[in-house]
N, CA and C atoms as an extended XYZ file, in Angstrom:
393
Properties=species:S:1:pos:R:3:atomname:S:1:resname:S:1:resid:I:1 pbc="F F F"
N        12.353      -22.380       -9.572 N   MET     1
C        13.001      -21.030       -9.661 CA  MET     1
C        12.604      -20.283       -8.668 C   MET     1
N        13.478      -20.096       -7.164 N   SER     2
C        12.704      -18.911       -6.654 CA  SER     2
C        12.651      -17.466       -6.988 C   SER     2
N        12.104      -17.045       -6.391 N   LEU     3
C        11.727      -15.293       -6.508 CA  LEU     3
C        13.129      -14.865       -5.571 C   LEU     3
N        13.778      -13.693       -6.705 N   THR     4
C        14.761      -13.004       -5.999 CA  THR     4
C        14.434      -11.812       -5.075 C   THR     4
N        14.907      -11.331       -4.664 N   VAL     5
C        14.504       -9.630       -3.788 CA  VAL     5
C        14.794       -8.826       -4.687 C   VAL     5
N        15.517       -8.773       -6.089 N   GLU     6
C        15.455       -8.112       -7.031 CA  GLU     6
C        14.133       -7.904       -8.042 C   GLU     6
N        13.463       -9.261       -8.384 N   GLN     7
C        12.789       -9.662       -8.869 CA  GLN     7
C        10.736       -9.191       -8.114 C   GLN     7
N        11.126       -9.325       -6.741 N   ALA     8
C        10.135       -8.856       -6.011 CA  ALA     8
C        10.068       -7.102       -6.026 C   ALA     8
N        11.135       -6.883       -5.785 N   LYS     9
C        10.998       -4.930       -6.248 CA  LYS     9
C        10.376       -4.396       -7.668 C   LYS     9
N        10.964       -5.498       -8.517 N   GLU    10
C         9.802       -4.780       -9.625 CA  GLU    10
C         8.512       -5.309       -9.401 C   GLU    10
N         8.256       -6.255       -8.674 N   ILE    11
C         6.788       -6.847       -8.782 CA  ILE    11
C         5.880       -5.243       -7.863 C   ILE    11
N         6.874       -5.052       -7.028 N   LEU    12
C         6.577       -4.027       -5.915 CA  LEU    12
C         6.438       -2.532       -6.269 C   LEU    12
N         7.230       -2.819       -7.518 N   ARG    13
C         7.394       -1.348       -7.742 CA  ARG    13
C         5.992       -0.896       -8.723 C   ARG    13
N         5.572       -1.675       -9.454 N   GLU    14
C         4.161       -1.771      -10.409 CA  GLU    14
C         3.313       -1.735       -9.636 C   GLU    14
N         3.529       -2.562       -8.414 N   ARG    15
C         1.757       -2.848       -7.670 CA  ARG    15
C         1.583       -0.706       -6.850 C   ARG    15
N         3.095       -0.686       -6.416 N   TYR    16
C         2.863        0.567       -5.743 CA  TYR    16
C         2.427        1.792       -6.809 C   TYR    16
N         3.219        1.750       -7.907 N   ASP    17
C         2.709        2.500       -8.968 CA  ASP    17
C         0.989        2.012       -9.067 C   ASP    17
N         0.889        1.647       -9.562 N   PHE    18
C        -0.673        1.441       -9.805 CA  PHE    18
C        -1.556        1.833       -8.578 C   PHE    18
N        -1.252        1.222       -7.297 N   PHE    19
C        -2.057        2.134       -6.580 CA  PHE    19
C        -1.756        3.680       -5.994 C   PHE    19
N        -0.624        4.285       -6.107 N   THR    20
C        -1.028        5.742       -5.878 CA  THR    20
C        -1.216        6.548       -6.899 C   THR    20
N        -0.537        6.072       -8.684 N   ASP    21
C        -1.900        6.446       -9.799 CA  ASP    21
C        -3.265        6.170       -9.381 C   ASP    21
N        -3.848        5.346       -9.051 N   ASN    22
C        -4.804        5.276       -8.808 CA  ASN    22
C        -5.543        6.324       -7.889 C   ASN    22
N        -5.015        5.832       -6.404 N   ILE    23
C        -5.310        6.945       -5.316 CA  ILE    23
C        -5.175        8.300       -5.727 C   ILE    23
N        -4.025        8.743       -6.421 N   ASN    24
C        -4.302       10.416       -6.802 CA  ASN    24
C        -5.085       10.560       -7.898 C   ASN    24
N        -5.730        9.759       -8.790 N   ALA    25
C        -6.699       10.001       -9.540 CA  ALA    25
C        -8.061       10.363       -9.396 C   ALA    25
N        -8.548        9.260       -7.857 N   GLY    26
C        -9.708        9.085       -7.446 CA  GLY    26
C       -10.309        8.020       -7.627 C   GLY    26
N        -9.547        7.352       -8.352 N   ASN    27
C       -10.274        5.908       -8.381 CA  ASN    27
C        -9.860        5.043       -7.518 C   ASN    27
N       -10.413        5.206       -6.233 N   ILE    28
C       -10.901        4.849       -4.893 CA  ILE    28
C       -11.027        2.999       -4.913 C   ILE    28
N       -12.049        2.977       -5.475 N   ASN    29
C       -12.391        1.859       -5.555 CA  ASN    29
C       -11.649        0.686       -6.673 C   ASN    29
N       -10.902        0.930       -7.629 N   ALA    30
C        -9.702        0.241       -8.786 CA  ALA    30
C        -8.569        0.430       -7.149 C   ALA    30
N        -8.137        1.384       -7.238 N   ALA    31
C        -6.930        1.325       -5.962 CA  ALA    31
C        -7.361        0.341       -5.116 C   ALA    31
N        -8.130       -0.476       -4.683 N   VAL    32
C        -8.506       -1.207       -3.284 CA  VAL    32
C        -8.475       -2.640       -4.145 C   VAL    32
N        -9.623       -1.965       -4.216 N   THR    33
C        -9.631       -3.947       -5.121 CA  THR    33
C        -8.862       -4.839       -6.202 C   THR    33
N        -8.209       -4.231       -6.899 N   GLU    34
C        -7.308       -4.437       -7.521 CA  GLU    34
C        -5.381       -4.512       -7.002 C   GLU    34
N        -5.988       -3.724       -5.732 N   TYR    35
C        -4.464       -3.924       -5.005 CA  TYR    35
C        -4.104       -4.515       -3.669 C   TYR    35
N        -5.504       -4.940       -2.828 N   TYR    36
C        -5.800       -6.007       -1.754 CA  TYR    36
C        -6.480       -7.216       -1.799 C   TYR    36
N        -6.076       -7.978       -1.237 N   THR    37
C        -6.981       -9.485       -1.291 CA  THR    37
C        -8.238       -9.177       -0.925 C   THR    37
N        -9.620       -9.367       -0.728 N   PRO    38
C       -10.568       -9.399       -0.198 CA  PRO    38
C       -10.753       -9.456        0.615 C   PRO    38
N       -10.352      -10.247        1.657 N   ASN    39
C       -10.011      -10.015        3.123 CA  ASN    39
C        -8.781       -9.428        3.967 C   ASN    39
N        -8.406       -8.568        3.394 N   ALA    40
C        -7.090       -7.766        3.563 CA  ALA    40
C        -6.985       -7.138        4.777 C   ALA    40
N        -6.354       -7.430        5.748 N   TYR    41
C        -5.844       -6.471        7.291 CA  TYR    41
C        -5.151       -4.587        6.866 C   TYR    41
N        -5.993       -3.766        7.454 N   ALA    42
C        -4.796       -2.884        7.750 CA  ALA    42
C        -5.588       -2.243        8.670 C   ALA    42
N        -4.563       -1.428        9.510 N   THR    43
C        -4.548       -0.575       10.816 CA  THR    43
C        -3.298       -0.076       10.916 C   THR    43
N        -3.534        1.050       12.116 N   GLY    44
C        -2.150        2.117       11.859 CA  GLY    44
C        -2.699        3.281       13.160 C   GLY    44
N        -1.762        4.166       12.689 N   HIS    45
C        -2.148        5.532       13.785 CA  HIS    45
C        -3.863        5.518       13.499 C   HIS    45
N        -4.071        4.920       15.313 N   GLU    46
C        -5.290        5.975       15.695 CA  GLU    46
C        -6.578        5.365       14.786 C   GLU    46
N        -6.079        4.054       13.739 N   ALA    47
C        -7.346        3.492       13.024 CA  ALA    47
C        -7.780        2.235       13.449 C   ALA    47
N        -8.783        1.597       13.650 N   PRO    48
C        -9.251        0.965       14.231 CA  PRO    48
C        -8.647       -0.604       12.920 C   PRO    48
N        -8.558       -1.842       13.746 N   LEU    49
C        -8.041       -3.145       12.370 CA  LEU    49
C        -9.449       -2.705       11.982 C   LEU    49
N        -9.136       -2.668       10.400 N   MET    50
C       -10.305       -2.812        8.881 CA  MET    50
C        -9.746       -4.036        8.240 C   MET    50
N       -11.007       -4.609        7.887 N   GLN    51
C       -10.958       -5.479        7.071 CA  GLN    51
C       -11.745       -5.731        6.112 C   GLN    51
N       -11.127       -5.829        4.386 N   GLY    52
C       -12.026       -6.148        3.800 CA  GLY    52
C       -11.989       -5.068        2.696 C   GLY    52
N       -12.976       -5.005        1.346 N   TYR    53
C       -13.000       -3.885        0.767 CA  TYR    53
C       -13.858       -2.584        1.188 C   TYR    53
N       -15.091       -3.193        1.886 N   GLU    54
C       -15.464       -1.763        1.958 CA  GLU    54
C       -15.047       -1.206        2.612 C   GLU    54
N       -14.438       -1.539        4.358 N   ALA    55
C       -13.594       -0.980        5.049 CA  ALA    55
C       -12.733       -0.375        4.509 C   ALA    55
N       -11.605       -0.718        3.453 N   MET    56
C       -10.624       -0.222        2.922 CA  MET    56
C       -10.891        0.784        1.870 C   MET    56
N       -12.205        0.462        1.123 N   ILE    57
C       -12.726        1.880        0.934 CA  ILE    57
C       -12.762        3.170        1.555 C   ILE    57
N       -13.549        2.773        2.499 N   GLY    58
C       -13.959        4.146        3.394 CA  GLY    58
C       -12.632        4.584        3.887 C   GLY    58
N       -11.681        4.222        4.396 N   MET    59
C       -10.496        4.584        4.930 CA  MET    59
C        -9.565        5.269        3.694 C   MET    59
N        -9.895        4.850        2.404 N   PHE    60
C        -8.693        5.779        1.580 CA  PHE    60
C        -9.853        6.236        0.675 C   PHE    60
N       -11.131        6.319        0.753 N   THR    61
C       -11.768        7.408        0.638 CA  THR    61
C       -11.440        8.747        1.490 C   THR    61
N       -11.310        8.318        2.375 N   GLU    62
C       -10.942        9.765        3.652 CA  GLU    62
C        -9.541       10.286        3.953 C   GLU    62
N        -8.420        9.276        3.313 N   ILE    63
C        -7.226        9.467        2.812 CA  ILE    63
C        -6.897       10.366        1.677 C   ILE    63
N        -7.570        9.845        0.640 N   ALA    64
C        -7.450       10.780       -0.572 CA  ALA    64
C        -8.431       11.979       -0.437 C   ALA    64
N        -8.570       12.204       -0.116 N   ALA    65
C        -9.181       13.801        0.611 CA  ALA    65
C        -8.613       14.745        1.073 C   ALA    65
N        -7.529       13.785        1.855 N   GLU    66
C        -6.852       14.816        3.131 CA  GLU    66
C        -5.365       14.694        2.574 C   GLU    66
N        -4.782       13.738        1.591 N   PHE    67
C        -3.847       13.629        1.266 CA  PHE    67
C        -3.471       14.067       -0.109 C   PHE    67
N        -2.744       14.605       -0.807 N   LYS    68
C        -2.677       14.697       -2.601 CA  LYS    68
C        -1.141       14.579       -2.764 C   LYS    68
N        -1.003       14.098       -4.083 N   GLU    69
C         0.167       13.900       -4.966 CA  GLU    69
C         1.134       12.568       -3.745 C   GLU    69
N         0.272       11.497       -3.572 N   MET    70
C         0.557       10.259       -2.958 CA  MET    70
C         1.816        9.727       -4.052 C   MET    70
N         3.169        9.412       -3.003 N   LYS    71
C         4.344        8.483       -4.023 CA  LYS    71
C         4.681        7.283       -2.801 C   LYS    71
N         4.921        6.523       -3.244 N   ILE    72
C         5.775        5.182       -2.215 CA  ILE    72
C         6.859        5.335       -2.577 C   ILE    72
N         7.810        5.149       -1.770 N   HIS    73
C         9.232        5.166       -1.597 CA  HIS    73
C         9.294        3.488       -0.998 C   HIS    73
N        10.195        2.881       -1.993 N   LEU    74
C        10.322        1.691       -1.383 CA  LEU    74
C        11.726        1.610       -0.328 C   LEU    74
N        11.354        1.236        0.663 N   ILE    75
C        12.592        1.217        2.002 CA  ILE    75
C        13.532        0.015        1.998 C   ILE    75
N        12.647       -1.217        2.299 N   ASP    76
C        13.024       -2.734        2.222 CA  ASP    76
C        12.112       -3.597        1.863 C   ASP    76
N        12.966       -4.815        0.921 N   THR    77
C        12.005       -6.112        0.369 CA  THR    77
C        12.819       -7.081        0.681 C   THR    77
N        11.451       -7.784        1.589 N   ARG    78
C        12.126       -9.294        1.778 CA  ARG    78
C        11.174      -10.313        1.368 C   ARG    78
N        11.636      -11.938        0.668 N   VAL    79
C        11.033      -12.481        0.040 CA  VAL    79
C        10.889      -13.419        0.811 C   VAL    79
N         9.693      -13.838        1.211 N   ALA    80
C         9.244      -15.461        1.984 CA  ALA    80
C         8.879      -16.420        1.449 C   ALA    80
N         9.495      -16.564        0.630 N   GLY    81
C         9.610      -18.007       -0.497 CA  GLY    81
C         8.725      -18.053       -1.630 C   GLY    81
N         7.713      -18.520       -2.576 N   ASP    82
C         7.757      -17.599       -3.870 CA  ASP    82
C         6.240      -16.943       -3.673 C   ASP    82
N         5.664      -17.410       -2.992 N   ASP    83
C         4.520      -16.479       -3.080 CA  ASP    83
C         3.815      -15.665       -1.968 C   ASP    83
N         5.100      -14.507       -0.623 N   CYS    84
C         5.130      -14.190       -0.104 CA  CYS    84
C         6.140      -12.998       -0.035 C   CYS    84
N         5.391      -11.710       -0.391 N   ILE    85
C         6.987      -10.878        0.059 CA  ILE    85
C         6.180       -9.821        1.183 C   ILE    85
N         7.432       -8.747        1.797 N   TYR    86
C         6.873       -7.742        2.841 CA  TYR    86
C         7.766       -6.976        2.529 C   TYR    86
N         7.460       -5.540        2.953 N   SER    87
C         7.949       -4.478        2.362 CA  SER    87
C         8.143       -3.240        3.114 C   SER    87
N         9.441       -2.630        3.597 N   LEU    88
C         8.756       -1.324        4.092 CA  LEU    88
C         8.701       -0.250        3.385 C   LEU    88
N         7.872        0.656        3.744 N   VAL    89
C         7.537        1.433        2.523 CA  VAL    89
C         7.745        3.187        3.250 C   VAL    89
N         7.543        4.260        3.042 N   THR    90
C         7.223        5.383        2.978 CA  THR    90
C         6.418        5.976        1.944 C   THR    90
N         5.268        6.399        2.522 N   ALA    91
C         4.385        6.982        1.553 CA  ALA    91
C         4.688        8.660        1.817 C   ALA    91
N         4.678        9.439        0.650 N   THR    92
C         4.825       11.051        0.782 CA  THR    92
C         3.797       11.617        0.243 C   THR    92
N         3.171       12.395        0.342 N   SER    93
C         2.370       13.414       -0.074 CA  SER    93
C         2.456       14.651        0.970 C   SER    93
N         1.332       15.754        0.278 N   LYS    94
C         1.053       16.848        0.724 CA  LYS    94
C        -0.262       16.778        1.693 C   LYS    94
N        -0.550       17.509        2.630 N   LEU    95
C        -1.699       18.150        2.945 CA  LEU    95
C        -2.577       18.804        1.889 C   LEU    95
N        -3.654       18.289        2.097 N   ALA    96
C        -4.836       19.377        0.763 CA  ALA    96
C        -5.043       20.116        1.809 C   ALA    96
N        -5.293       20.968        2.894 N   ALA    97
C        -5.472       21.877        3.296 CA  ALA    97
C        -4.785       22.762        3.541 C   ALA    97
N        -2.908       22.685        3.769 N   THR    98
C        -1.720       23.534        3.907 CA  THR    98
C        -1.045       23.302        2.818 C   THR    98
N        -0.977       22.161        2.120 N   GLY    99
C         0.408       21.845        0.962 CA  GLY    99
C         1.197       21.282        1.963 C   GLY    99
N         1.283       21.199        3.023 N   GLU   100
C         2.758       20.677        4.193 CA  GLU   100
C         2.907       19.389        3.484 C   GLU   100
N         4.102       18.880        3.657 N   ASP   101
C         4.881       18.037        3.352 CA  ASP   101
C         4.248       16.804        4.376 C   ASP   101
N         3.677       15.551        4.336 N   ALA   102
C         3.134       14.642        5.124 CA  ALA   102
C         4.173       13.021        4.777 C   ALA   102
N         4.113       12.346        5.710 N   ALA   103
C         4.862       10.547        5.533 CA  ALA   103
C         3.776        9.934        6.214 C   ALA   103
N         3.511        8.634        5.562 N   ILE   104
C         3.111        7.680        6.479 CA  ILE   104
C         4.131        6.528        6.212 C   ILE   104
N         4.269        5.687        7.439 N   LYS   105
C         5.381        4.617        7.412 CA  LYS   105
C         4.763        3.505        7.159 C   LYS   105
N         4.669        2.295        6.657 N   SER   106
C         3.775        1.054        6.352 CA  SER   106
C         4.839       -0.385        6.184 C   SER   106
N         4.565       -1.356        7.178 N   LEU   107
C         4.931       -2.629        6.609 CA  LEU   107
C         3.856       -3.727        5.585 C   LEU   107
N         3.674       -3.586        4.298 N   LEU   108
C         3.164       -4.320        3.706 CA  LEU   108
C         3.171       -5.999        3.146 C   LEU   108
N         2.433       -6.975        3.662 N   VAL   109
C         2.630       -8.220        3.177 CA  VAL   109
C         1.902       -8.328        1.579 C   VAL   109
N         2.368       -9.041        0.846 N   PHE   110
C         1.571       -9.357       -0.211 CA  PHE   110
C         1.779      -11.077       -0.634 C   PHE   110
N         0.494      -11.601       -1.445 N   ARG   111
C         0.519      -12.938       -1.579 CA  ARG   111
C         0.515      -13.137       -2.525 C   ARG   111
N         0.838      -13.849       -3.510 N   LYS   112
C         1.177      -14.238       -5.106 CA  LYS   112
C        -0.569      -15.110       -4.889 C   LYS   112
N        -1.236      -14.386       -5.834 N   GLN   113
C        -2.632      -15.833       -5.608 CA  GLN   113
C        -2.619      -16.114       -6.930 C   GLN   113
N        -3.598      -16.994       -6.791 N   ASP   114
C        -3.532      -18.207       -7.955 CA  ASP   114
C        -3.632      -18.098       -9.698 C   ASP   114
N        -4.109      -16.823       -9.274 N   ASP   115
C        -3.815      -16.737      -11.228 CA  ASP   115
C        -2.490      -15.952      -11.267 C   ASP   115
N        -1.473      -16.005      -10.258 N   GLY   116
C        -0.696      -15.005       -9.990 CA  GLY   116
C        -0.313      -13.828      -10.161 C   GLY   116
N        -1.501      -12.905       -9.620 N   GLN   117
C        -1.297      -11.806       -9.378 CA  GLN   117
C        -0.802      -11.239       -7.743 C   GLN   117
N         0.140      -10.643       -7.645 N   TRP   118
C         0.654      -10.229       -6.493 CA  TRP   118
C        -0.513       -9.037       -5.670 C   TRP   118
N        -1.293       -9.201       -4.688 N   LEU   119
C        -2.218       -8.304       -4.149 CA  LEU   119
C        -1.459       -8.408       -2.506 C   LEU   119
N        -1.452       -6.897       -1.953 N   CYS   120
C        -1.481       -6.653       -0.216 CA  CYS   120
C        -2.489       -7.471        0.369 C   CYS   120
N        -2.169       -8.337        1.701 N   ASP   121
C        -2.693       -8.869        2.262 CA  ASP   121
C        -2.467       -8.241        3.703 C   ASP   121
N        -1.951       -7.208        4.132 N   ALA   122
C        -1.875       -6.677        5.214 CA  ALA   122
C        -0.768       -5.416        5.196 C   ALA   122
N        -1.530       -4.121        5.678 N   ASP   123
C        -0.917       -3.054        5.768 CA  ASP   123
C        -0.576       -2.676        7.458 C   ASP   123
N         0.284       -1.997        7.991 N   ILE   124
C         0.111       -2.013        8.869 CA  ILE   124
C         1.073       -0.688        9.074 C   ILE   124
N         0.586        0.705        9.503 N   PHE   125
C         0.824        2.077        9.058 CA  PHE   125
C         1.223        2.742       10.624 C   PHE   125
N         1.913        3.939       10.327 N   ALA   126
C         2.282        4.719       10.789 CA  ALA   126
C         2.116        6.325       10.518 C   ALA   126
N         2.202        7.373       11.446 N   MET   127
C         2.532        8.592       10.891 CA  MET   127
C         3.956        8.734       11.039 C   MET   127
N         4.413        9.720       10.107 N   GLY   128
C         5.688        9.549        9.599 CA  GLY   128
C         6.985        8.796        9.111 C   GLY   128
N         7.923        9.265        8.361 N   GLY   129
C         8.918        8.319        7.221 CA  GLY   129
C         9.845        7.525        8.165 C   GLY   129
N        10.065        6.449        7.589 N   PHE   130
C        11.474        5.886        7.933 CA  PHE   130
C        12.727        6.690        8.052 C   PHE   130
N        13.190        7.025        9.252 N   ALA   131
C        14.819        7.716        8.575 CA  ALA   131
C        15.630        7.062        8.267 C   ALA   131
């Protein structure tokens, strides 16, 4: 049975809700280690290429301090076989210092693990949302 786009959207919605719930609660370690693969890559707006849990935990500790009330809005989802999903999202939040709205757009790649869990393997982001 092939993975459908609708099934992929359901998988990603659960993953995105898990991630934002933990980021918003300050559970950075869980947000990273139960959402990303151990060797996942992330890079984006003025950020170096990061790989692995230690780098990701550092980055998201800073992000969680700066951005509050994070929500992830699914823009598009594509299926690349039964073990790979990629999607475009906009993450919205409030700037901690001013309360102003902020947005980050991302392209994320999720891979199905041997245990059946879907984890993010790549996260490329930039400031601003998708129009």
